[in-house]
Each structure stands twice: as C-alpha cells, then as structure tokens.
DRENVO-375139 format. One record per residue (C-alpha): residue in three letters; z, x, y. Coordinates in Angstrom, 2 decimals, padded with zeros to 5 digits, always signed. Layout:
(node ALA,(Z,X,Y));
...
This chain:
(node MET,(+032.24,+104.13,+118.73));
(node LYS,(+033.17,+105.82,+115.53));
(node LYS,(+035.60,+108.10,+117.46));
(node TYR,(+037.15,+105.02,+119.15));
(node ALA,(+037.63,+103.35,+115.74));
(node LEU,(+039.32,+106.41,+114.35));
(node VAL,(+041.75,+106.40,+117.34));
(node ILE,(+042.60,+102.73,+116.76));
(node LEU,(+043.10,+103.39,+113.05));
(node SER,(+045.37,+106.33,+113.66));
(node LEU,(+047.53,+104.21,+116.08));
(node LEU,(+047.77,+101.37,+113.52));
(node LEU,(+048.74,+103.83,+110.82));
(node ALA,(+051.45,+105.28,+113.06));
(node VAL,(+052.88,+101.85,+113.77));
(node MET,(+052.84,+100.98,+110.06));
(node ALA,(+054.54,+104.25,+109.22));
(node GLY,(+057.18,+103.56,+111.86));
(node ALA,(+057.95,+100.10,+110.47));
(node GLN,(+058.14,+101.40,+106.96));
(node GLY,(+060.32,+104.25,+108.02));
(node VAL,(+062.87,+102.00,+109.64));
(node ARG,(+062.88,+099.66,+106.68));
(node GLU,(+063.60,+102.60,+104.41));
(node GLU,(+066.29,+103.96,+106.70));
(node ILE,(+068.18,+100.69,+106.66));
(node ALA,(+067.77,+100.36,+102.89));
(node SER,(+069.27,+103.83,+102.38));
(node ASP,(+072.00,+103.31,+104.96));
(node PRO,(+072.71,+099.52,+105.36));
(node TRP,(+075.19,+100.20,+108.21));
(node LYS,(+072.18,+100.87,+110.46));
(node ALA,(+071.35,+097.21,+110.20));
(node ALA,(+074.25,+096.79,+112.70));
(node GLY,(+071.87,+097.95,+115.44));
(node LEU,(+073.95,+098.34,+118.63));
(node HIS,(+077.04,+098.03,+116.48));
(node TYR,(+076.13,+101.01,+114.38));
(node SER,(+079.04,+103.46,+114.38));
(node TYR,(+078.06,+106.72,+116.16));
(node PRO,(+076.47,+109.05,+113.60));
(node GLY,(+076.81,+112.29,+115.56));
(node PRO,(+073.89,+114.72,+116.13));
(node GLN,(+071.24,+114.76,+113.53));
(node SER,(+069.33,+117.86,+114.50));
(node VAL,(+069.68,+121.46,+115.51));
(node GLN,(+069.58,+122.54,+119.17));
(node THR,(+066.55,+124.59,+120.22));
(node LYS,(+067.55,+127.90,+121.74));
(node ALA,(+067.09,+128.12,+125.52));
(node PRO,(+064.36,+130.43,+126.87));
(node ARG,(+065.57,+134.00,+127.40));
(node GLY,(+067.88,+134.51,+130.27));
(node TYR,(+068.75,+130.86,+130.77));
(node LYS,(+072.33,+129.64,+130.38));
(node PRO,(+073.91,+126.16,+130.67));
(node PHE,(+075.20,+125.54,+134.19));
(node TYR,(+075.61,+121.79,+134.71));
(node ILE,(+075.42,+118.54,+132.72));
(node SER,(+074.52,+115.03,+133.84));
(node HIS,(+075.80,+112.46,+131.39));
(node PHE,(+075.53,+108.63,+130.89));
(node GLY,(+077.43,+107.19,+127.97));
(node ARG,(+078.45,+103.98,+126.35));
(node HIS,(+081.99,+103.14,+125.25));
(node GLY,(+082.99,+103.96,+121.70));
(node SER,(+083.47,+101.65,+118.68));
(node ARG,(+085.16,+098.31,+119.46));
(node TRP,(+086.08,+095.03,+117.90));
(node HIS,(+083.97,+091.91,+118.31));
(node ILE,(+083.99,+090.45,+121.86));
(node ASN,(+083.40,+086.76,+121.11));
(node PRO,(+086.21,+084.92,+119.18));
(node ASN,(+083.55,+082.79,+117.53));
(node ASN,(+082.26,+085.90,+115.70));
(node TYR,(+085.46,+085.60,+113.65));
(node ALA,(+086.34,+081.92,+113.87));
(node ALA,(+082.99,+080.23,+113.22));
(node PRO,(+082.20,+081.62,+109.69));
(node VAL,(+085.87,+081.26,+108.63));
(node ALA,(+085.86,+077.66,+109.76));
(node THR,(+082.67,+076.86,+107.84));
(node LEU,(+083.72,+078.55,+104.66));
(node SER,(+087.30,+077.13,+104.84));
(node LYS,(+085.93,+073.59,+105.15));
(node ALA,(+083.64,+074.14,+102.10));
(node ASP,(+086.63,+075.60,+100.17));
(node SER,(+088.67,+072.47,+100.92));
(node ALA,(+085.76,+070.40,+099.62));
(node GLY,(+085.75,+072.48,+096.44));
(node VAL,(+082.24,+073.72,+096.78));
(node LEU,(+082.72,+077.48,+097.18));
(node SER,(+081.60,+079.77,+094.40));
(node PRO,(+083.81,+082.66,+093.29));
(node LEU,(+081.73,+084.86,+095.55));
(node GLY,(+082.12,+082.40,+098.41));
(node LYS,(+085.87,+082.48,+097.99));
(node GLU,(+085.81,+086.32,+098.07));
(node VAL,(+083.77,+086.27,+101.28));
(node LEU,(+086.14,+083.77,+102.86));
(node ALA,(+089.13,+085.97,+102.06));
(node LYS,(+087.45,+088.97,+103.54));
(node ALA,(+086.33,+087.03,+106.61));
(node GLU,(+089.94,+085.84,+107.15));
(node ALA,(+091.18,+089.48,+106.81));
(node LEU,(+088.67,+090.60,+109.45));
(node ALA,(+089.64,+087.71,+111.77));
(node GLU,(+093.25,+088.74,+111.44));
(node ASP,(+092.37,+092.36,+112.17));
(node GLY,(+090.54,+091.35,+115.30));
(node ARG,(+093.15,+088.86,+116.53));
(node ASP,(+094.17,+089.61,+120.13));
(node ARG,(+091.86,+092.69,+120.18));
(node LEU,(+088.60,+091.12,+121.35));
(node GLY,(+086.40,+093.73,+122.91));
(node GLU,(+089.02,+096.48,+122.67));
(node LEU,(+088.22,+100.06,+121.82));
(node THR,(+089.20,+100.94,+118.26));
(node PRO,(+090.85,+104.20,+117.23));
(node LEU,(+087.46,+105.29,+115.90));
(node GLY,(+085.98,+104.71,+119.37));
(node MET,(+088.56,+107.02,+120.92));
(node GLN,(+087.81,+109.67,+118.28));
(node GLN,(+084.13,+109.45,+118.93));
(node HIS,(+084.41,+110.31,+122.57));
(node SER,(+086.78,+113.19,+121.87));
(node GLU,(+084.32,+114.60,+119.41));
(node VAL,(+081.33,+114.26,+121.73));
(node ALA,(+083.28,+116.00,+124.47));
(node GLU,(+084.32,+118.88,+122.17));
(node ARG,(+080.70,+119.39,+121.02));
(node MET,(+079.45,+119.28,+124.60));
(node TYR,(+081.98,+121.91,+125.58));
(node LYS,(+081.21,+124.17,+122.63));
(node ASN,(+077.45,+123.78,+122.83));
(node PHE,(+077.28,+124.43,+126.58));
(node LYS,(+080.44,+126.38,+127.21));
(node SER,(+079.24,+128.37,+130.22));
(node ALA,(+078.86,+125.04,+132.10));
(node PHE,(+082.61,+124.51,+131.87));
(node LYS,(+083.60,+128.09,+132.62));
(node GLY,(+086.59,+128.81,+134.96));
(node LYS,(+087.25,+126.16,+137.60));
(node ALA,(+084.21,+123.99,+136.75));
(node VAL,(+084.20,+120.65,+138.51));
(node VAL,(+083.96,+117.59,+136.36));
(node THR,(+083.67,+114.16,+137.95));
(node ALA,(+083.86,+110.98,+135.83));
(node ASN,(+083.28,+107.33,+136.69));
(node SER,(+083.44,+104.26,+134.58));
(node THR,(+082.96,+100.48,+134.78));
(node LEU,(+086.16,+098.41,+135.17));
(node SER,(+086.11,+097.45,+131.41));
(node PRO,(+089.25,+098.73,+129.68));
(node ARG,(+087.29,+099.97,+126.62));
(node VAL,(+085.06,+101.98,+128.94));
(node MET,(+087.91,+103.42,+130.92));
(node ILE,(+089.81,+104.42,+127.77));
(node SER,(+086.59,+106.06,+126.46));
(node MET,(+086.42,+108.02,+129.67));
(node PHE,(+090.07,+109.08,+129.34));
(node TYR,(+089.64,+110.42,+125.80));
(node PHE,(+086.47,+112.29,+126.74));
(node CYS,(+087.96,+113.86,+129.87));
(node ASN,(+091.30,+114.67,+128.25));
(node THR,(+089.48,+116.59,+125.48));
(node LEU,(+087.56,+118.67,+128.09));
(node LYS,(+090.71,+119.36,+130.04));
(node GLY,(+092.47,+120.42,+126.85));
(node LEU,(+089.70,+122.90,+126.01));
(node ASN,(+089.77,+124.41,+129.49));
(node PRO,(+092.89,+123.53,+131.56));
(node LYS,(+091.35,+125.17,+134.63));
(node ILE,(+088.69,+122.50,+134.94));
(node LYS,(+088.93,+120.52,+138.18));
(node LEU,(+088.79,+116.99,+136.99));
(node PHE,(+088.18,+113.93,+139.21));
(node VAL,(+088.27,+110.55,+137.48));
(node ASN,(+087.70,+107.10,+138.98));
(node SER,(+086.88,+103.55,+138.13));
(node SER,(+085.84,+101.52,+141.13));
(node ARG,(+083.56,+098.64,+142.16));
(node ARG,(+082.26,+100.91,+144.90));
(node ASP,(+080.76,+103.18,+142.28));
(node SER,(+079.29,+100.45,+140.17));
(node ARG,(+075.73,+101.09,+141.38));
(node PHE,(+075.43,+104.15,+139.22));
(node VAL,(+077.35,+103.02,+136.15));
(node SER,(+076.35,+099.31,+135.96));
(node ASN,(+073.78,+097.52,+138.00));
(node ARG,(+071.75,+094.55,+136.78));
(node GLU,(+069.10,+093.66,+139.37));
(node ASN,(+065.66,+092.16,+139.27));
(node THR,(+062.63,+091.76,+141.53));
(node GLY,(+063.00,+088.03,+141.84));
(node VAL,(+059.81,+087.37,+140.01));
(node PRO,(+060.13,+084.36,+137.65));
(node ALA,(+060.53,+085.44,+134.05));
(node PRO,(+057.81,+084.28,+131.63));
(node TYR,(+060.37,+083.84,+128.81));
(node THR,(+064.09,+083.77,+128.17));
(node VAL,(+065.46,+086.39,+125.80));
(node SER,(+067.76,+083.90,+123.99));
(node GLU,(+064.89,+081.42,+123.28));
(node GLU,(+062.59,+084.17,+122.00));
(node LYS,(+065.36,+085.53,+119.80));
(node ALA,(+066.05,+082.03,+118.41));
(node LYS,(+062.30,+081.61,+117.56));
(node LEU,(+062.28,+084.88,+115.59));
(node LYS,(+065.55,+084.11,+113.84));
(node ALA,(+064.16,+080.74,+112.65));
(node GLU,(+060.98,+082.45,+111.43));
(node LEU,(+062.44,+085.51,+109.63));
(node LEU,(+065.78,+084.37,+108.23));
(node LYS,(+065.55,+082.77,+104.82));
(node PRO,(+069.08,+081.75,+103.85));
(node GLN,(+068.52,+079.68,+100.72));
(node ARG,(+069.15,+082.49,+098.19));
(node LEU,(+072.35,+083.53,+099.96));
(node MET,(+073.61,+079.99,+100.24));
(node GLY,(+073.09,+079.54,+096.50));
(node THR,(+075.40,+082.45,+095.77));
(node LEU,(+078.17,+081.22,+098.11));
(node PHE,(+078.18,+077.49,+097.32));
(node THR,(+078.09,+075.37,+094.18));
(node ASP,(+076.83,+072.13,+095.73));
(node GLU,(+073.27,+072.23,+097.16));
(node LYS,(+073.55,+068.73,+098.64));
(node TYR,(+076.73,+069.63,+100.51));
(node VAL,(+075.03,+072.64,+102.00));
(node GLU,(+072.00,+070.68,+103.07));
(node LYS,(+074.14,+067.96,+104.70));
(node ASN,(+076.98,+070.01,+106.25));
(node ILE,(+075.84,+073.60,+106.97));
(node ASP,(+073.43,+075.15,+109.45));
(node GLN,(+072.23,+077.67,+106.91));
(node VAL,(+070.37,+080.05,+109.25));
(node GLN,(+073.36,+080.14,+111.61));
(node LEU,(+075.86,+080.86,+108.80));
(node MET,(+073.77,+083.64,+107.43));
(node TRP,(+073.58,+085.14,+110.89));
(node GLN,(+077.31,+084.74,+111.48));
(node LEU,(+078.13,+086.50,+108.17));
(node TYR,(+075.69,+089.32,+108.94));
(node TYR,(+077.06,+089.76,+112.42));
(node LEU,(+080.70,+089.77,+111.15));
(node THR,(+080.32,+092.21,+108.32));
(node VAL,(+078.19,+094.89,+109.99));
(node MET,(+081.01,+095.41,+112.55));
(node VAL,(+083.69,+096.49,+110.04));
(node GLN,(+082.43,+100.15,+110.21));
(node ASN,(+083.87,+100.29,+113.67));
(node CYS,(+087.42,+099.18,+112.96));
(node GLY,(+088.38,+100.83,+109.74));
(node MET,(+087.93,+097.73,+107.63));
(node GLU,(+085.15,+098.86,+105.32));
(node SER,(+087.16,+097.55,+102.35));
(node GLU,(+086.61,+094.07,+103.67));
(node SER,(+082.88,+094.50,+104.04));
(node PHE,(+080.57,+092.06,+102.32));
(node LEU,(+077.24,+093.74,+103.14));
(node ASP,(+076.39,+093.55,+099.46));
(node ILE,(+075.88,+089.83,+099.54));
(node PHE,(+072.63,+090.49,+101.38));
(node THR,(+069.46,+091.90,+099.86));
(node ALA,(+067.85,+094.92,+101.54));
(node ASP,(+065.13,+092.64,+102.89));
(node GLU,(+067.61,+090.17,+104.29));
(node LEU,(+069.55,+092.82,+106.10));
(node TYR,(+066.30,+094.29,+107.45));
(node ASP,(+065.21,+090.87,+108.76));
(node CYS,(+068.61,+090.25,+110.38));
(node TRP,(+068.30,+093.60,+112.11));
(node ARG,(+064.74,+092.80,+113.25));
(node VAL,(+066.09,+089.77,+115.09));
(node GLU,(+068.87,+091.68,+116.74));
(node ASN,(+066.58,+094.62,+117.63));
(node TYR,(+064.01,+092.25,+119.14));
(node ASP,(+066.73,+090.82,+121.35));
(node ILE,(+067.52,+094.32,+122.74));
(node TYR,(+063.79,+095.25,+122.99));
(node LEU,(+063.16,+092.13,+125.13));
(node PHE,(+066.20,+092.80,+127.24));
(node ALA,(+065.28,+096.34,+128.19));
(node ALA,(+061.88,+097.59,+127.00));
(node GLU,(+059.40,+094.70,+126.89));
(node PRO,(+056.93,+095.40,+129.75));
(node TRP,(+057.90,+092.41,+131.95));
(node ASN,(+061.69,+092.91,+131.66));
(node ARG,(+061.23,+096.69,+131.99));
(node ASP,(+059.29,+096.46,+135.25));
(node ASN,(+061.21,+093.57,+136.77));
(node VAL,(+064.75,+094.21,+135.65));
(node SER,(+065.34,+097.57,+133.93));
(node VAL,(+063.56,+099.61,+136.67));
(node PRO,(+065.29,+097.94,+139.67));
(node SER,(+068.63,+098.32,+137.82));
(node CYS,(+068.11,+101.94,+136.88));
(node LYS,(+066.67,+103.29,+140.16));
(node PRO,(+070.14,+103.73,+141.79));
(node MET,(+071.33,+105.48,+138.64));
(node ILE,(+068.39,+107.85,+138.44));
(node SER,(+068.76,+108.55,+142.18));
(node HIS,(+072.43,+109.41,+141.61));
(node ILE,(+071.49,+111.81,+138.75));
(node ILE,(+069.05,+113.68,+141.09));
(node GLU,(+071.54,+113.66,+144.02));
(node LYS,(+074.52,+115.05,+142.10));
(node ALA,(+072.41,+117.57,+140.17));
(node ASP,(+070.97,+118.98,+143.38));
(node GLU,(+074.39,+118.98,+144.96));
(node ALA,(+075.90,+121.06,+142.08));
(node LEU,(+072.95,+123.43,+142.10));
(node SER,(+072.89,+123.99,+145.83));
(node LYS,(+076.62,+124.77,+145.87));
(node GLY,(+076.44,+126.93,+142.78));
(node ARG,(+079.00,+124.68,+141.17));
(node ARG,(+079.40,+124.63,+137.37));
(node GLY,(+080.53,+121.48,+135.69));
(node ALA,(+079.41,+117.99,+134.83));
(node THR,(+078.96,+114.48,+136.19));
(node LEU,(+080.11,+111.97,+133.63));
(node ARG,(+079.29,+108.24,+133.72));
(node PHE,(+080.75,+105.71,+131.27));
(node SER,(+079.26,+102.29,+130.79));
(node HIS,(+077.77,+099.83,+128.25));
(node ASP,(+074.76,+099.44,+125.99));
(node SER,(+073.20,+096.96,+128.51));
(node TYR,(+072.89,+099.94,+130.92));
(node LEU,(+072.39,+102.80,+128.52));
(node VAL,(+069.28,+101.29,+126.83));
(node PRO,(+067.45,+100.54,+130.11));
(node MET,(+068.29,+104.03,+131.27));
(node ALA,(+066.78,+105.58,+128.12));
(node VAL,(+063.63,+103.41,+128.64));
(node CYS,(+063.27,+104.24,+132.34));
(node LEU,(+063.86,+107.99,+131.77));
(node GLY,(+060.96,+107.80,+129.32));
(node LEU,(+062.96,+109.33,+126.53));
(node GLU,(+061.16,+109.91,+123.29));
(node GLY,(+061.39,+106.88,+120.96));
(node CYS,(+062.22,+104.49,+123.76));
(node THR,(+058.90,+103.94,+125.57));
(node LEU,(+056.36,+102.40,+123.18));
(node THR,(+055.75,+098.62,+123.29));
(node SER,(+054.66,+096.02,+120.74));
(node GLU,(+053.08,+092.61,+121.19));
(node ASP,(+054.30,+091.41,+117.80));
(node PRO,(+058.07,+090.57,+117.80));
(node LYS,(+058.25,+090.98,+114.01));
(node ASP,(+057.02,+094.53,+114.23));
(node CYS,(+058.70,+095.90,+117.38));
(node GLY,(+061.04,+097.83,+115.17));
(node SER,(+058.09,+100.18,+114.42));
(node VAL,(+058.20,+101.46,+118.02));
(node PHE,(+061.78,+100.67,+119.06));
(node ALA,(+065.01,+100.97,+117.06));
(node ASP,(+068.24,+100.06,+118.84));
(node TYR,(+070.55,+101.95,+116.46));
(node LYS,(+068.68,+105.12,+117.32));
(node ILE,(+069.10,+104.55,+121.11));
(node SER,(+072.50,+103.06,+121.64));
(node PRO,(+074.94,+103.08,+118.67));
(node MET,(+078.58,+102.79,+119.60));
(node CYS,(+079.39,+105.82,+121.81));
(node GLY,(+075.67,+106.33,+122.48));
(node ASN,(+074.91,+108.81,+125.24));
(node ILE,(+072.25,+110.52,+127.29));
(node GLN,(+072.88,+114.15,+128.36));
(node ILE,(+070.67,+116.08,+130.78));
(node VAL,(+071.65,+119.77,+130.44));
(node PHE,(+070.73,+122.15,+133.26));
(node PHE,(+070.11,+125.85,+132.48));
(node LYS,(+069.80,+128.51,+135.16));
(node ASN,(+068.72,+132.18,+135.03));
(node ARG,(+069.69,+135.00,+137.38));
(node LYS,(+066.70,+134.36,+139.60));
(node GLY,(+067.93,+130.76,+140.23));
(node SER,(+065.16,+129.16,+138.15));
(node VAL,(+066.36,+125.89,+136.62));
(node LEU,(+065.29,+124.26,+133.38));
(node VAL,(+066.58,+120.99,+131.98));
(node LYS,(+066.58,+119.41,+128.49));
(node PHE,(+067.32,+115.83,+127.54));
(node LEU,(+069.63,+114.78,+124.69));
(node LEU,(+069.81,+111.22,+123.32));
(node ASN,(+072.92,+110.91,+121.16));
(node GLU,(+073.10,+114.70,+121.18));
(node ASN,(+069.57,+115.03,+119.74));
(node GLU,(+066.86,+116.74,+121.75));
(node VAL,(+064.11,+114.39,+122.96));
(node THR,(+061.02,+114.83,+125.05));
(node ILE,(+060.00,+113.08,+128.30));
(node PRO,(+056.43,+112.19,+129.48));
(node LEU,(+055.86,+115.62,+131.09));
(node GLU,(+054.06,+118.64,+129.71));
(node SER,(+056.01,+121.83,+129.58));
(node LYS,(+055.23,+125.25,+128.06));
(node THR,(+058.90,+125.49,+127.21));
(node ALA,(+059.52,+121.97,+125.86));
(node PRO,(+062.06,+120.55,+125.13));
(node TYR,(+062.96,+122.52,+128.30));
(node TYR,(+061.41,+121.31,+131.57));
(node PRO,(+061.38,+122.83,+135.05));
(node TRP,(+063.89,+120.79,+137.06));
(node GLU,(+061.73,+120.62,+140.16));
(node GLU,(+058.91,+119.05,+138.13));
(node VAL,(+061.27,+116.65,+136.46));
(node LYS,(+062.76,+115.61,+139.79));
(node ALA,(+059.32,+115.18,+141.43));
(node TYR,(+058.14,+113.06,+138.45));
(node TYR,(+061.07,+110.54,+138.73));
(node LYS,(+060.94,+110.43,+142.53));
(node GLU,(+057.30,+109.56,+142.56));
(node LYS,(+057.49,+107.15,+139.62));
(node TYR,(+060.34,+105.16,+141.04));
(node ASN,(+059.74,+105.75,+144.73));
(node ILE,(+063.18,+107.30,+145.16));
C-alpha cells in the first residue's frame, strides 16, 4: 500500500512539474503561446552518435507546411470591426487606439494572402532540408532517389518545392520525383473514423474551457474608457480571444513590430494557450478521438512508411521519402507513432498542458523524421526525430534512441493490425 501511494505521488509530482514547466516556458518565450502557430524554432538538442559501423542510408519524413498567414478573414476583420466601432463611439483608450492601429496594419498585411505561405515559411523548409542533408549526408550520396508528395494545398506544395529544391541544389545528381495528387492523399492526408458516435464535440468542449479560463475584465479596462459601453456592446471573452489569436501570428509574417502581445499578462497568455492546446489535444490525443479517429486516419500513413522503407532497403536504394501535409495530420501521426511527449493523457482539460504541448509537437514547419542506419552486415537501426530532436518510442532498446528496424516494424504492424 505504501509503495502504491509513493507511485501515485511520483506521478502527481511529474504532472505538476510538467504544468509548471510549460507555464515557465511560455512566460520566458511568449511566442510559444501561439501553439500550432509558433514559428519553427529549429533543433534544440544535439544528435546522439550512431552505434559504431552504422551510417545513414534512408529517411522517411512527414512534415507540415511552413509559416503562413491567417486562414480565416474574420481573424483580421472581427477585432478591427469591434475596435473601430468603439473608436467611433469615442470610448477607446490610448492603448486601445494603438492596438486598433496595429490590428489594421496586420489586416492590411494579410489582405488577399489568406492561408498563403509566408517568406519565412519558405526559408524554414529550405533550412530543414539543408540540415537533413548535412546531418545524414550518406543517405543522399550519388544518385540517391528522393520521392516527395504533398496535399493539394498551395502552401503545402510550395513548402515541398523549397525543400526539394534545396536538396537538389546540394546534390544535383539526386533523382527527384515530386507529385501532388488526390490518388496519393491516403498517405499525406486522411481523416477517417470508426463510425462510433462521439461522446463530445471538440468545439463545444473548447468553448466551455474558454468560458472558464479567460478573464477579460482587466484587459478590457486597459483598452476602453467606458465600462457600460463594454458591458452592453462587446463580447469580452470573444474579443480577448480574437486579439490573442491575431497577435500571436505576427511571428510568421515578419510583422513583429505590429505585435501587441504585451497587452496580455503572462497568466492571460498562458490561459489562452491552454484553451488552444486543449482543442488540439481533444482533436488528436484524447483517448476516444485517438482510438476512433487518429488511429484509423494514420494506419494508411504508417503502412506507407513501412512499405517504402522496406522497398528502399530491399533494393539497396539510398534516398528519402518525403511527405508534406498539415498539422491536422502531423499531430495524430506523432500520437500514433508513440513519440515521446505525445502519448500521455489527462482527464482534466485545464491541466492537459502538463502532458501535451502543441507547440512542441507541431509548430509551423513541424516534422517527423525516421532515419535509417545500416552497417556492412545489413543490420538496420532507426531513430525518430520530432522537429529534428531525438525522441523515444514505446520500445526498449539497448541502443536507444536507435532501435532495430525489424522490431520497430513488428511493433507497429501488430499494434495497428497492418
């Protein structure tokens, strides 16, 4: 009994430490409050040297498009309309007028660019490709074969172009095959479910948490001079959310000078992030959605990873299989592959950030890389990278983070009945 209590206590302490760690991370780098809109930070750790005799041979990749502008026109128009109306009524404070001017500048910057890849997004993919090439150069040796597929989204196709163009520039001998087709959608985008009725809707659960966590009164008091006007005319929670959602995005489009992150306290930003993070957690990692949507959706993609890896290995073909998609597929893939930091669950929506942090899994240009290493005897080891950082999977290995490919393959085939 005492031993059981100690185990429970250690788990509780770990969860508490996780929540505190994320809160501190966002306080020290407020841009992380953007969650899925966090601009790609690049690798944050050093690669572990491969076991003696093993060299990179092949890479299986699944990536999200790079930084983009907002997709929904209301992300720009709605807060501008609310603040403009208040300005006409003469109830905006000096800070409110400053925020309105910045919001208008952001709306103009995003005009006719909804959902498009930004120059930063193009640069991100070029840089990931260059690091991939330099870190695993022997996989791209000589006439290595690189195949790339993307969804039909322009921002995804352009991301693929910049990635592939960089690889080709580093080794012009690479045999490159690029395609974007509905026929290939099963392994770059595939939202399916088991048909079992859902016990909740993500949007409703997100709305509940937003209403519980967001406390807009302090912020409204800094933006407006007439409390009665605010109470009568403004949905305060919604405006707070709109301003948060608008300003966290500027890191992706070179408009940091128009940011107004500083109108929020550290706790307010953290609470906004908790709402957005819970949305993504419910969508991909919460047990019901994981088992009934994420798994059926990811099985074809995991099957494709195994198929193409075995094909490259059996033919002795160096190179890479590249897949370009969206966060709505990258996050479920990270969950279903069992990548470190993506598998724990929480029954408390307010604290799911202690076990699941969206900005660590799928920032803009987020990616999963499975790197295959082979020795002269033909033995194959793999390691997994999430956003170019080594992560573990739920298998034991004497050489972790390197795992025997045959054991990895058997694990996924049995787990998902592939």
